[in-house]
KOLKEDREN-406107 format. One record per residue: x, y, z of N, C-alpha, C, O, CB in turn. Coordinates in steps of 0.1 Angstrom, whole numbers, padded with zeros to 4 digits, always signed. Glycine has a CB too. Layout:
% KOLKEDREN-406107
XYZXYZXYZXYZXYZ/...
% end
This chain:
% KOLKEDREN-406107
+0130-0848-0074+0142-0846-0083+0150-0835-0076+0145-0824-0073+0138-0842-0097/+0163-0838-0074+0172-0828-0067+0178-0818-0078+0183-0823-0088+0184-0835-0060/+0176-0805-0076+0182-0796-0086+0197-0797-0087+0204-0799-0078+0178-0781-0082/+0201-0797-0100+0216-0798-0102+0222-0785-0101+0216-0774-0099+0218-0804-0116/+0235-0784-0103+0243-0772-0101+0239-0762-0111+0239-0750-0108+0258-0775-0102/+0236-0766-0124+0232-0756-0134+0219-0749-0131+0218-0737-0134+0230-0764-0148/+0210-0756-0124+0197-0750-0120+0200-0739-0110+0194-0728-0111+0188-0760-0114/+0209-0742-0100+0212-0732-0090+0219-0719-0096+0216-0708-0092+0221-0737-0079/+0227-0722-0106+0234-0710-0113+0224-0702-0120+0225-0689-0120+0245-0716-0123/+0215-0708-0128+0205-0701-0135+0196-0693-0126+0193-0681-0128+0196-0710-0144/+0191-0699-0115+0183-0692-0105+0190-0680-0099+0184-0669-0097+0178-0702-0094/+0203-0682-0096+0211-0672-0090+0212-0660-0099+0211-0649-0095+0224-0677-0086/+0215-0663-0112+0217-0652-0122+0204-0644-0123+0204-0632-0125+0221-0658-0135/+0192-0652-0123+0179-0645-0125+0177-0636-0113+0172-0625-0115+0168-0656-0126/+0180-0640-0101+0177-0632-0089+0186-0620-0089+0182-0608-0086+0180-0640-0076/+0199-0621-0093+0208-0610-0094+0204-0600-0104+0204-0588-0102+0223-0615-0097/+0199-0605-0116+0194-0597-0127+0182-0588-0123+0181-0577-0126+0191-0605-0139/+0173-0595-0116+0161-0588-0111+0164-0577-0101+0158-0566-0101+0151-0598-0105/+0174-0580-0092+0178-0571-0082+0184-0558-0088+0182-0547-0084+0187-0577-0072/+0193-0561-0098+0199-0550-0105+0189-0541-0113+0190-0529-0112+0210-0555-0115/+0180-0548-0119+0169-0540-0126+0161-0532-0117+0158-0520-0120+0160-0550-0134/+0158-0537-0105+0150-0529-0096+0158-0517-0091+0152-0506-0089+0146-0538-0084/+0171-0519-0088+0179-0508-0084+0180-0497-0094+0179-0485-0091+0193-0513-0081/+0181-0501-0107+0182-0491-0117+0169-0483-0118+0169-0471-0120+0185-0498-0131/+0158-0490-0117+0145-0484-0118+0143-0474-0106+0137-0463-0108+0133-0494-0118/+0147-0478-0095+0146-0469-0083+0155-0456-0085+0150-0445-0081+0151-0476-0070/+0166-0458-0091+0175-0446-0093+0169-0437-0104+0171-0425-0103+0189-0451-0098/+0162-0443-0114+0156-0435-0124+0143-0428-0120+0139-0419-0127+0154-0443-0137/+0137-0433-0110+0124-0428-0106+0126-0414-0101+0134-0411-0092+0117-0437-0095/+0118-0404-0106+0120-0390-0101+0115-0388-0087+0106-0395-0083+0112-0381-0110/+0122-0380-0080+0118-0377-0066+0106-0368-0066+0101-0364-0076+0130-0371-0058/+0101-0365-0054+0090-0357-0052+0093-0342-0057+0104-0337-0054+0085-0356-0038/+0084-0336-0064+0086-0323-0070+0084-0312-0058+0075-0313-0051+0076-0320-0081/+0094-0303-0058+0093-0292-0048+0083-0283-0053+0080-0282-0065+0107-0285-0047/+0076-0276-0044+0066-0266-0049+0071-0256-0058+0065-0252-0068+0060-0259-0037/+0083-0250-0055+0089-0240-0064+0094-0247-0077+0102-0256-0077+0101-0233-0058/+0089-0242-0089+0091-0249-0101+0103-0243-0109+0106-0248-0120+0079-0248-0110/+0109-0232-0104+0121-0228-0110+0120-0220-0123+0130-0220-0131+0130-0239-0113/+0109-0213-0125+0108-0204-0137+0114-0191-0134+0112-0185-0124+0093-0203-0141/+0122-0186-0143+0129-0173-0141+0126-0164-0153+0121-0168-0163+0144-0175-0140/+0128-0151-0150+0124-0140-0160+0132-0128-0157+0135-0125-0145+0109-0138-0159/+0136-0121-0167+0142-0107-0166+0135-0098-0176+0132-0102-0187+0157-0108-0168/+0133-0086-0172+0126-0076-0181+0135-0073-0193+0130-0070-0204+0123-0063-0174/+0148-0075-0192+0157-0072-0203+0159-0084-0212+0166-0083-0222+0171-0067-0198/+0153-0095-0208+0154-0108-0216+0144-0107-0227+0132-0109-0224+0153-0120-0207/+0148-0105-0239+0139-0104-0250+0141-0116-0260+0147-0114-0270+0140-0091-0258/+0136-0127-0256+0137-0139-0264+0126-0140-0274+0119-0130-0277+0137-0151-0255/+0123-0152-0279+0112-0154-0289+0099-0150-0283+0090-0145-0290+0111-0169-0293/+0097-0152-0270+0085-0148-0263+0088-0136-0254+0097-0137-0246+0078-0159-0255/+0081-0125-0255+0084-0114-0247+0083-0117-0233+0075-0126-0229+0076-0102-0251/+0090-0109-0224+0089-0111-0210+0075-0109-0205+0070-0116-0196+0099-0101-0203/+0068-0099-0211+0054-0096-0206+0045-0109-0209+0038-0112-0200+0049-0084-0214/+0047-0115-0220+0039-0127-0223+0042-0138-0213+0033-0145-0209+0041-0131-0238/+0055-0140-0211+0059-0150-0202+0054-0148-0188+0051-0158-0180+0075-0152-0202/+0054-0135-0184+0049-0132-0170+0035-0136-0168+0032-0141-0157+0051-0117-0168/+0027-0135-0178+0012-0138-0176+0008-0151-0182-0004-0154-0183+0004-0126-0182/+0018-0159-0187+0015-0172-0192+0014-0182-0181+0023-0190-0179+0025-0176-0203/+0004-0181-0172+0003-0189-0160-0005-0202-0163-0013-0203-0173-0003-0181-0149/-0004-0212-0154-0011-0225-0156-0026-0223-0153-0033-0231-0158-0005-0235-0147/-0029-0213-0145-0043-0211-0142-0047-0197-0147-0039-0188-0148-0046-0213-0127/-0060-0194-0149-0065-0181-0153-0061-0171-0142-0060-0174-0130-0080-0180-0155/-0058-0158-0146-0054-0148-0137-0064-0145-0126-0076-0143-0129-0050-0135-0145/-0059-0145-0114-0068-0142-0102-0071-0127-0102-0063-0119-0109-0061-0146-0089/-0081-0122-0096-0084-0108-0095-0076-0102-0083-0081-0099-0072-0100-0106-0092/-0063-0099-0086-0055-0093-0076-0058-0079-0074-0061-0071-0084-0040-0095-0080/-0057-0074-0061-0061-0061-0058-0050-0053-0051-0052-0041-0049-0073-0061-0049/-0039-0059-0048-0028-0052-0041-0015-0059-0044-0014-0070-0050-0031-0052-0026/-0004-0052-0041+0010-0057-0042+0017-0055-0029+0016-0043-0024+0017-0051-0054/+0023-0065-0024+0031-0063-0011+0045-0067-0014+0048-0077-0019+0025-0073+0000/+0054-0058-0009+0069-0059-0012+0076-0061+0001+0075-0052+0010+0074-0047-0020/+0083-0072+0003+0091-0074+0015+0106-0076+0011+0109-0079-0001+0086-0086+0023/+0115-0076+0021+0128-0082+0018+0129-0095+0026+0121-0097+0035+0139-0071+0023/+0139-0103+0023+0139-0116+0029+0145-0116+0043+0143-0125+0050+0148-0125+0020/+0152-0105+0046+0159-0104+0059+0172-0112+0060+0178-0113+0071+0149-0109+0070/+0176-0117+0049+0189-0125+0048+0197-0119+0037+0192-0115+0027+0186-0140+0046/+0211-0118+0039+0219-0112+0029+0220-0119+0016+0224-0113+0006+0233-0110+0035/+0217-0132+0016+0218-0140+0004+0207-0150+0003+0200-0152+0013+0232-0147+0003/+0206-0157-0008+0196-0167-0010+0189-0166-0024+0194-0158-0032+0185-0166+0001/+0179-0174-0026+0171-0173-0038+0158-0180-0036+0154-0183-0024+0179-0181-0050/+0150-0182-0046+0137-0188-0044+0137-0202-0038+0129-0206-0030+0129-0188-0057/+0148-0210-0042+0149-0223-0037+0151-0223-0022+0145-0231-0014+0160-0231-0044/+0161-0215-0017+0164-0214-0003+0152-0209+0005+0149-0214+0016+0176-0206+0000/+0145-0200+0000+0133-0194+0006+0121-0205+0006+0114-0206+0016+0128-0182+0000/+0121-0213-0004+0111-0223-0005+0113-0234+0006+0103-0238+0013+0111-0230-0019/+0125-0237+0008+0128-0247+0018+0125-0241+0032+0120-0248+0041+0143-0252+0018/+0129-0229+0034+0127-0222+0047+0112-0221+0050+0108-0224+0061+0133-0208+0047/+0104-0217+0040+0090-0215+0042+0083-0229+0044+0073-0230+0052+0084-0208+0031/+0088-0239+0038+0083-0252+0040+0085-0257+0054+0076-0263+0060+0089-0262+0030/+0097-0254+0059+0100-0258+0073+0092-0250+0083+0089-0255+0094+0115-0255+0076/+0088-0238+0079+0079-0230+0088+0064-0233+0087+0056-0227+0093+0081-0215+0084/+0061-0243+0078+0047-0247+0077+0039-0239+0068+0027-0239+0069+0041-0247+0091/+0045-0232+0058+0038-0224+0049+0034-0232+0036+0027-0226+0027+0045-0211+0045/+0039-0244+0035+0036-0252+0023+0044-0248+0011+0040-0248+0000+0021-0250+0019/+0057-0244+0014+0066-0239+0003+0066-0224+0002+0061-0217+0011+0061-0245-0010/+0073-0219-0008+0076-0205-0010+0063-0197-0008+0053-0199-0016+0081-0203-0024/+0063-0188+0001+0051-0180+0004+0048-0169-0005+0037-0164-0006+0052-0175+0018/+0058-0164-0013+0057-0153-0022+0054-0157-0036+0056-0169-0040+0070-0145-0022/+0049-0148-0044+0046-0151-0058+0059-0148-0067+0061-0155-0077+0035-0142-0063/+0067-0139-0062+0079-0135-0070+0091-0133-0060+0089-0129-0049+0077-0123-0078/+0103-0137-0065+0115-0134-0057+0125-0127-0067+0127-0131-0078+0122-0147-0052/+0130-0115-0062+0140-0108-0070+0154-0109-0063+0156-0106-0051+0136-0093-0071/+0163-0114-0071+0176-0118-0065+0186-0106-0065+0185-0097-0073+0182-0129-0073/+0196-0107-0056+0206-0097-0055+0221-0101-0059+0230-0094-0056+0207-0092-0041/+0222-0112-0066+0235-0117-0070+0242-0126-0060+0253-0130-0063+0243-0105-0073/+0236-0128-0049+0242-0137-0039+0234-0149-0036+0228-0151-0026+0244-0129-0025/+0233-0157-0047+0224-0169-0047+0218-0172-0060+0215-0183-0064+0213-0168-0036/+0217-0161-0068+0212-0162-0082+0216-0149-0089+0220-0139-0082+0197-0164-0083/+0215-0148-0102+0219-0136-0109+0213-0123-0103+0201-0123-0100+0216-0137-0124/+0221-0113-0102+0216-0100-0097+0204-0095-0106+0206-0093-0119+0227-0090-0097/+0193-0092-0100+0181-0087-0108+0172-0098-0114+0162-0095-0120+0186-0079-0119/+0176-0111-0112+0168-0122-0118+0155-0123-0110+0155-0123-0098+0176-0135-0117/+0144-0124-0118+0131-0126-0112+0127-0140-0113+0128-0146-0123+0120-0117-0119/+0124-0146-0101+0120-0160-0101+0105-0160-0098+0100-0154-0088+0128-0168-0090/+0098-0168-0106+0083-0169-0104+0080-0182-0096+0084-0193-0100+0076-0170-0118/+0073-0180-0085+0070-0191-0076+0058-0199-0081+0050-0194-0090+0068-0186-0062/+0056-0210-0075+0044-0219-0079+0031-0212-0075+0021-0215-0082+0045-0232-0072/+0031-0203-0066+0018-0196-0062+0014-0187-0073+0002-0185-0076+0020-0188-0049/+0024-0181-0081+0020-0172-0092+0016-0181-0104+0006-0178-0111+0032-0163-0096/+0024-0191-0106+0021-0199-0118+0007-0206-0117+0001-0208-0128+0031-0210-0119/+0003-0209-0105-0011-0215-0103-0021-0205-0098-0032-0209-0095-0010-0227-0094/-0017-0193-0096-0025-0182-0091-0031-0186-0077-0043-0184-0075-0037-0179-0101/-0023-0191-0069-0027-0194-0055-0025-0182-0046-0017-0173-0049-0019-0206-0050/-0032-0182-0035-0030-0172-0025-0016-0173-0019-0010-0184-0019-0041-0173-0013/-0011-0162-0014+0002-0161-0008+0002-0167+0006-0009-0170+0012+0008-0148-0009/+0014-0167+0012+0016-0171+0026+0027-0163+0031+0037-0169+0036+0018-0187+0027/+0026-0150+0031+0038-0142+0034+0034-0131+0044+0043-0124+0049+0043-0135+0022/+0021-0129+0047+0017-0119+0057+0012-0126+0069+0004-0136+0068+0006-0109+0051/+0015-0121+0081+0010-0126+0094+0004-0114+0101+0007-0103+0099+0021-0133+0102/-0005-0117+0110-0012-0107+0118-0026-0105+0114-0033-0113+0108-0004-0094+0116/-0031-0093+0118-0045-0090+0118-0051-0090+0104-0062-0096+0102-0048-0076+0124/-0044-0085+0094-0049-0084+0080-0043-0095+0071-0044-0094+0059-0047-0070+0074/-0037-0105+0077-0030-0115+0069-0039-0122+0059-0035-0124+0047-0024-0125+0078/-0051-0125+0063-0060-0133+0054-0063-0125+0041-0062-0131+0030-0073-0137+0061/-0066-0112+0043-0070-0104+0031-0058-0102+0022-0059-0104+0010-0075-0091+0035/-0047-0099+0027-0035-0096+0019-0030-0109+0012-0027-0109+0000-0024-0090+0027/-0030-0120+0019-0025-0133+0013-0034-0137+0002-0030-0143-0008-0024-0144+0024/-0047-0134+0004-0057-0138-0006-0058-0129-0018-0061-0133-0029-0071-0139+0000/-0056-0116-0016-0058-0106-0026-0045-0099-0031-0045-0091-0041-0068-0096-0022/-0034-0100-0024-0022-0093-0027-0011-0102-0033-0009-0113-0029-0017-0087-0014/-0004-0096-0043+0007-0103-0050+0019-0101-0041+0023-0089-0039+0009-0098-0064/+0025-0111-0036+0037-0110-0028+0050-0110-0035+0053-0120-0043+0037-0121-0017/+0058-0100-0033+0072-0099-0040+0082-0098-0029+0081-0090-0019+0072-0087-0049/+0092-0107-0030+0103-0107-0020+0116-0103-0026+0121-0109-0036+0104-0121-0013/+0123-0093-0021+0136-0089-0025+0146-0096-0016+0146-0095-0004+0138-0073-0024/+0155-0104-0022+0165-0111-0014+0175-0100-0008+0180-0092-0016+0173-0121-0023/+0177-0101+0005+0186-0091+0011+0180-0087+0025+0168-0089+0028+0188-0079+0002/+0189-0082+0033+0186-0077+0046+0186-0062+0046+0197-0056+0048+0196-0083+0057/+0175-0056+0043+0174-0042+0041+0177-0033+0053+0180-0021+0052+0160-0038+0035/+0177-0039+0065+0181-0032+0077+0196-0029+0077+0201-0021+0084+0177-0039+0089/+0204-0037+0069+0218-0037+0070+0225-0035+0056+0237-0034+0055+0224-0049+0076/+0217-0036+0045+0224-0035+0032+0214-0029+0022+0201-0030+0024+0228-0049+0027/+0219-0022+0012+0211-0016+0002+0206-0026-0008+0213-0036-0011+0218-0005-0005/+0194-0025-0014+0190-0033-0025+0198-0029-0037+0202-0017-0038+0175-0031-0028/+0201-0038-0046+0210-0035-0057+0202-0027-0068+0190-0027-0068+0215-0048-0063/+0210-0020-0077+0203-0013-0088+0195-0022-0097+0185-0019-0102+0214-0006-0096/+0201-0034-0099+0194-0044-0108+0181-0048-0101+0171-0050-0108+0203-0056-0111/+0181-0050-0088+0168-0054-0082+0158-0043-0083+0146-0046-0086+0171-0057-0067/+0162-0031-0081+0153-0019-0081+0147-0018-0096+0135-0015-0098+0159-0006-0077/+0156-0019-0106+0152-0018-0120+0141-0029-0123+0131-0026-0129+0164-0019-0129/+0144-0041-0119+0135-0052-0122+0122-0051-0114+0111-0054-0118+0141-0065-0120/+0123-0046-0102+0111-0044-0093+0102-0034-0100+0090-0036-0100+0115-0039-0079/+0107-0023-0104+0099-0012-0111+0092-0018-0123+0080-0017-0125+0107+0000-0115/+0100-0026-0131+0094-0032-0143+0083-0042-0139+0072-0041-0145+0105-0039-0151/+0085-0050-0130+0076-0060-0126+0063-0054-0120+0052-0058-0124+0082-0070-0115/+0064-0045-0111+0053-0039-0105+0044-0031-0115+0032-0032-0114+0057-0029-0093/+0051-0024-0124+0043-0017-0134+0035-0027-0143+0024-0024-0147+0053-0009-0143/+0041-0038-0147+0034-0048-0155+0022-0053-0147+0011-0055-0152+0043-0060-0158/+0024-0056-0134+0013-0061-0126+0002-0050-0124-0010-0053-0124+0018-0066-0112/+0006-0038-0122-0004-0027-0120-0012-0026-0133-0025-0025-0132+0004-0014-0118/-0006-0026-0144-0013-0025-0157-0023-0036-0159-0034-0034-0164-0004-0023-0168/-0018-0048-0157-0027-0060-0159-0039-0061-0150-0049-0066-0154-0018-0073-0158/-0037-0056-0138-0047-0058-0128-0053-0045-0122-0060-0045-0112-0042-0066-0116/-0050-0034-0129-0055-0021-0125-0053-0018-0110-0062-0015-0103-0070-0020-0128/-0040-0020-0106-0037-0018-0092-0031-0004-0090-0021-0001-0095-0027-0029-0087/-0038+0005-0082-0033+0018-0080-0021+0019-0071-0018+0009-0064-0045+0027-0074/-0015+0031-0070-0003+0032-0062-0006+0030-0047+0003+0024-0041+0002+0047-0064/-0017+0035-0043-0020+0033-0028-0023+0019-0024-0025+0016-0012-0031+0043-0024/-0024+0010-0034-0026-0004-0030-0013-0012-0031-0013-0024-0031-0036-0010-0040/-0002-0005-0032+0012-0011-0032+0018-0008-0019+0021+0003-0015+0021-0006-0044/+0021-0019-0011+0025-0018+0003+0040-0022+0003+0043-0033-0001+0017-0026+0012/+0049-0014+0009+0063-0016+0009+0067-0018+0024+0067-0008+0031+0071-0005+0002/+0072-0030+0027+0077-0032+0041+0091-0037+0039+0094-0049+0041+0068-0043+0049/+0100-0028+0036+0114-0032+0033+0123-0023+0041+0124-0011+0038+0117-0030+0018/+0130-0028+0051+0140-0020+0058+0135-0008+0064+0141+0003+0062+0152-0017+0049/+0123-0008+0071+0117+0004+0076+0127+0011+0086+0127+0023+0087+0104+0000+0083/+0135+0003+0093+0144+0009+0103+0155+0017+0096+0160+0027+0102+0150-0002+0112/+0159+0013+0084+0170+0019+0077+0166+0030+0068+0174+0039+0064+0178+0009+0069/+0153+0031+0065+0147+0042+0057+0153+0042+0043+0156+0031+0037+0150+0055+0063/+0155+0054+0037+0160+0055+0023+0174+0050+0021+0178+0048+0010+0159+0069+0019/+0181+0047+0032+0195+0042+0030+0194+0028+0024+0203+0024+0017+0201+0041+0044/+0184+0020+0026+0183+0007+0021+0173+0006+0009+0176-0002+0000+0178-0003+0032/+0163+0014+0009+0153+0014-0002+0148+0028-0005+0143+0035+0004+0141+0004+0002/+0149+0032-0017+0145+0046-0021+0130+0047-0022+0125+0047-0034+0152+0051-0034/+0123+0049-0011+0108+0048-0012+0102+0059-0021+0094+0056-0029+0103+0050+0002/+0107+0072-0019+0101+0083-0027+0104+0081-0042+0095+0082-0050+0107+0096-0022/+0116+0077-0045+0119+0074-0059+0111+0063-0065+0106+0064-0076+0134+0071-0061/+0109+0052-0057+0102+0041-0062+0087+0045-0065+0081+0041-0075+0102+0030-0052/+0081+0053-0056+0067+0057-0057+0066+0065-0070+0055+0064-0077+0063+0065-0045/+0076+0073-0074+0075+0081-0086+0075+0073-0098+0070+0077-0109+0086+0091-0086/+0080+0061-0098+0081+0052-0110+0069+0045-0112+0067+0039-0123+0093+0042-0108/+0059+0044-0103+0047+0036-0105+0037+0043-0114+0037+0055-0116+0041+0033-0091/+0029+0034-0120+0018+0039-0128+0008+0047-0120+0004+0042-0109+0012+0028-0137/+0002+0057-0126-0008+0065-0119-0022+0060-0123-0029+0066-0131-0007+0080-0123/-0025+0049-0117-0038+0042-0120-0048+0047-0109-0045+0046-0097-0037+0027-0120/-0060+0052-0114-0070+0057-0104-0074+0047-0094-0076+0035-0098-0081+0063-0112/-0077+0051-0082-0082+0042-0072-0097+0039-0075-0104+0049-0078-0080+0048-0058/-0101+0027-0076-0115+0024-0079-0125+0030-0069-0137+0029-0070-0117+0008-0078/
% end
């Protein structure tokens, strides 16, 4: 039996309909999730849940952190997303730090972004060299967006950094001498007020 014209029309409409449905489903399918999950926080943000509660409301139980390491990004602008892409390209498996503090040139000045490593209490990927393994495994990595060799950290960044570090010190009993600052060493106090910052830290006894 030879198919008539109506049969061809029906088959053609069915094929077109299936193709359109497949296209729509492909468009609606979510892409792969980036490691950085986009959680943000500010110490001055007092919503229904306090900032302190939000800071420690992690997907995994808190790791036994023993140190805090503070770096600058070495770039005048950016945010956790741009650092996530850069670190992924460098083979670090996404954002190497636990926290990113913004300077207003990529995200709101003073905004704290929580990386996936903090949310899941994973080891960091921000230290290289002889002691890299210990620090990445035991140290909380904080990155200040900015090139401290050529520009000062903002007041909002410093304010939020003090708040964040004090919360982490208190929660994990981290003493002052276990907080390592590698920010604009060539520029000294012109870029980062080391002495002032040390004075703001909690005086927790060394174990």
